Structures are given as C-alpha cells and as structure tokens.
C-alpha positions, 0 to 999 in steps of 0.5 A: 500500500502507498502512503497517500492511500491512508489519507485518501480512504479517510477523505472519501469516507469522512470528508468533513471530519476535521483532520488538523487544527482547532475543532472550530475552523480546522482543515477537514480531511477532504481539505487536507487531501486537496491541499496535498494534491495541489502541493504535489503538482507544485513540487513535481514542477520544481524538479527536485529529488527531496522535500525538506522541512526546516521549521516547527510543527504547523498545519504545513507539516501534514500537507507537505508530508502527503504532498511529497508522497503524492509527488513520489518524493522523500520527505526529510524533516530536519532539526532546525536546532542544528548549528549552521554548519550541520544544517548546511551539511544535511541539506547538501547531502540530499540536494537537489532539494526544496527546503520549506522553512520558517522565516527565521530559518531562511537565511541559514538555508540560503546559498547552498548549492542545489537547495531551493528555499521557500516558505510554506506561503511561497510553495507552488501548486499545480495539477498532481502527477498521474502516477509517481510511486514513492520509493522512499517515504521519509529520510530521518537523520538520527539524533546523534547521541553517539557519533555522526548522525545517519540518515535512516530510510523509511519506505512506504511498506515500512510505514504502512505496515506499522499503521495497519498493525497498530490502528483500525481504519476510521476507529476514532470517534469525531470528538477525539483529538491528538495533541502533538508536541514532539518535533516533526523530525522525530519518528514520533512526529512521523507517526503522528502524520500516519496513525491518527489520520488512518484512525480519523482523529483530529491532530493538534500541533504545538509549534514547540514544547512549553509545558504551560502552553501544552496544558492550555492547548490540551484544555482549550481544545479538549485533547483526548490523546497525547504523546510525550517524551520523558522530559516533557511529561515531568514538566507537564506534571509540574504545571498540573501539580502547581495549579492543583488541576487535572485534564478531564478530557484526556483519555490516553497518554503515551510516552516514549522516545527515551527511558522513562524514570519510574517516579515520573510514571507513578506520579502521572498515574497519581495526578491523572488517574482517569487516563490510560497510560501507554509506554511505547518503545521504538526506534527511527529504524523500526518505523516507530513503536515495536513494543507496548506496555498498555493501560491494563499492564499499567493498572495491574502493575500499580495495583499489585503487591507481587514484586515481579508484577510491580516491576513491569511498570519499569518495562516497555511491555511486549512486542507488537504482533508482527514484530519478532524480538530476541536478546543476544549476547556478544557472540550472537547467541539468543539468550533465554528469559532473564538474560541481558544482551542486545535487542534484535528485531525483525518484521515488515515495519523494520527498515534498518536501512540508511543512505549509506548501507543496510544494517540488517543481517542476512535473515532480516534482523536489525541490531538496535544497539539497545541493551535489555532483557525479557522476563518469562511473560515476554515483557521487555526491560531496557538497560540503555544503549550498548555504549552506555553500559558501565563495566565495573570489574567485569560486571555490567551495570545499567545506568538507568537502574541507578538513575531511577533510584536517584530520582526517587530521592525527594531532593533530585529532579534530574539524574544522568549516570555514566561510566568513568575510568577507574584504575582498580575497577576499570569503570565506576558509575558516576552521577550528575544530578539537578537538585530542588533542595540541598543534599549532601553527596554522601546522603545520595550515595547512601540512598542508592546503596540501601536500595541497590548495593555497593557496586551500583553506588555512584563513586561521585555525585556531581551537582549541575544546574542543568543536564544535557539531553537531546530535544527528544529527551534522551540523556547525552551521557557522552557529553557529560562524560567528555565534560566531567571525566577528567575532573573525577579522581580515580582510585589507586 
C-alpha cells in the first residue's frame, strides 16, 4: 500500500471530519487531501529529488508530508536546532532539494548549492502527477547521541505496515483529538502524520514544547490523546501539580522516545488517574513503536503487591504482533528469559536501512544497539544503549537502574549516570544530578546503596544546574562524560 492511500480512504469516507487544527475552523480531511494534491503538482514542477522541512510543527507539516508522497518524493524533516554548519551539511547531502522553512530559518538555508528555499506561503501548486510511486517515504537523520548522525530510510511498506498493525481504519470517534508536541523530525512526529489520520482523529500541533502552553492547548481544545517524551511529561506534571488541576478530557497518554524514570510514571498515574497510560518503545529504524506496555499492564502493575508484577511498570511491555524480538549476547547467541544482551528485531515495519548501507543481517534482523532483557511473560526491560553500559570489574551495570533510584530521592529532579575510568575497577558509575533542595553527596550515595548495593553506588555525585539531553529527551551521557571525566579522581 502507498502512503497517500491512508489519507485518501479517510477523505472519501469522512470528508468533513476535521483532520488538523482547532475543532472550530480546522482543515477537514477532504481539505487536507486537496491541499496535498495541489502541493504535489507544485513540487513535481520544481524538479527536485527531496522535500525538506526546516521549521516547527504547523498545519504545513501534514500537507507537505502527503504532498511529497503524492509527488513520489522523500520527505526529510530536519532539526532546525542544528548549528549552521550541520544544517548546511544535511541539506547538501540530499540536494537537489526544496527546503520549506520558517522565516527565521531562511537565511541559514540560503546559498547552498542545489537547495531551493521557500516558505510554506511561497510553495507552488499545480495539477498532481498521474502516477509517481514513492520509493522512499521519509529520510530521518538520527539524533546523534553517539557519533555522526545517519540518515535512516523509511519506505512506504515500512510505514504502512506499522499503521495497519497498530490502528483500525476510521476507529476514532469525531470528538477525539491528538495533541502533538514532539518535533516533526522525530519518528514520533512521523507517526503522528500516519496513525491518527488512518484512525480519523483530529491532530493538534504545538509549534514547540512549553509545558504551560501544552496544558492550555490540551484544555482549550479538549485533547483526548497525547504523546510525550520523558522530559516533557515531568514538566507537564509540574504545571498540573502547581495549579492543583487535572485534564478531564484526556483519555490516553503515551510516552516514549527515551527511558522513562519510574517516579515520573507513578506520579502521572497519581495526578491523572482517569487516563490510560501507554509506554511505547521504538526506534527511527523500526518505523516507530515495536513494543507496548498498555493501560491494563499499567493498572495491574500499580495495583499489585507481587514484586515481579510491580516491576513491569519499569518495562516497555511486549512486542507488537508482527514484530519478532530476541536478546543476544556478544557472540550472537539468543539468550533465554532473564538474560541481558542486545535487542534484535525483525518484521515488515523494520527498515534498518540508511543512505549509506543496510544494517540488517542476512535473515532480516536489525541490531538496535539497545541493551535489555525479557522476563518469562515476554515483557521487555531496557538497560540503555550498548555504549552506555558501565563495566565495573567485569560486571555490567545499567545506568538507568541507578538513575531511577536517584530520582526517587525527594531532593533530585534530574539524574544522568555514566561510566568513568577507574584504575582498580576499570569503570565506576558516576552521577550528575539537578537538585530542588540541598543534599549532601554522601546522603545520595547512601540512598542508592540501601536500595541497590555497593557496586551500583555512584563513586561521585556531581551537582549541575542543568543536564544535557537531546530535544527528544534522551540523556547525552557522552557529553557529560567528555565534560566531567577528567575532573573525577580515580582510585589507586
């Protein structure tokens, strides 16, 4: 199935239903399809190979995404927060390209060979091409938490497979609205252009994330669904806590994009007891979600006194139907439940392809570079990126497990744990934290030691005013490590 068919089906079945924007005056599904077709004609006439977006969320994003699809061109949303050199390099890699920009981004994208720079208002329109099948639906540059960003290739078969396996056609009721606050260059941003459309759900777009603006828009437009990343959810809960209010219209809140600290999940359940919580784990290279911890899983874990069931609140759930998942050791041996190793996945929605190469093995398996383990019931527990694991005296330590304990301390608002070189142990865990109130380093170390054990206790706890994350919430451990490692004394 081609990507435009998803929109065409809904536009034919429910043309007057609002697709994007406010309930009063938003763009209908018929209007979205009409605009996409007109843009497809204009984009074809430009004679480019790619359609890039360098701007924040707006109603232009779905129009451009489906317009590019109808023109048979890859859609390439780029990170508008990149520095000038990195942005120019990314555009040069996909030239000839039309870069659709916000006015504030125009100068940064101008003067690059093969790059035509236009704002949304300047985009030409025309008669859509009769038949321009799309080979590549989207190119997404990875966030670059380690090394240089790679351009992941997502083809129509990957995206439509993901949609058809996760949502039913026109399954949303007319009052449902999804609030999107992740940037368009994130895989969740691409997902928000697909699954809600096929379901017939209205999409509300927040140009850039601000927790107060998010809460206000959710209330004003009675958002029923939302997707957030870890740093967003914590700040949204801070606003609700400070106001002493809730979000009565909200029914479904999915979170993902990074490891969610347990204290934040428990706080969300407490402040939003009427909301179905969903933890969605996926990667750019897998066309979004591959495992889900659903609403009933959350309720069962929160209500249980069984430690094993309760622990599932810290998992990302079980693989989706159609997704195969294995845990393998360094030799490639598939591990049984409880074994810790690298997560490998296979399925129709799994791309594993980059502009430069394919990372799939001969049997179609993709090595995610995430470490994890499965329990006996098939629940998947993430242990961080393979490069983030701390090897202390030959023992693998998960930074996320230590971070969860630190975040349970009432004085800690943020925590990132990384491995620092050590003469005796090879590596030791070191924590950097942001505090809401003063606390001694020894007290935080004792707090961890009491709940874990000595080997997992940070050798140092360093206080910072802020911690580095990608703008989708993933901790930048390598940045912290590079900044701080030379200041940390090693044992003798």
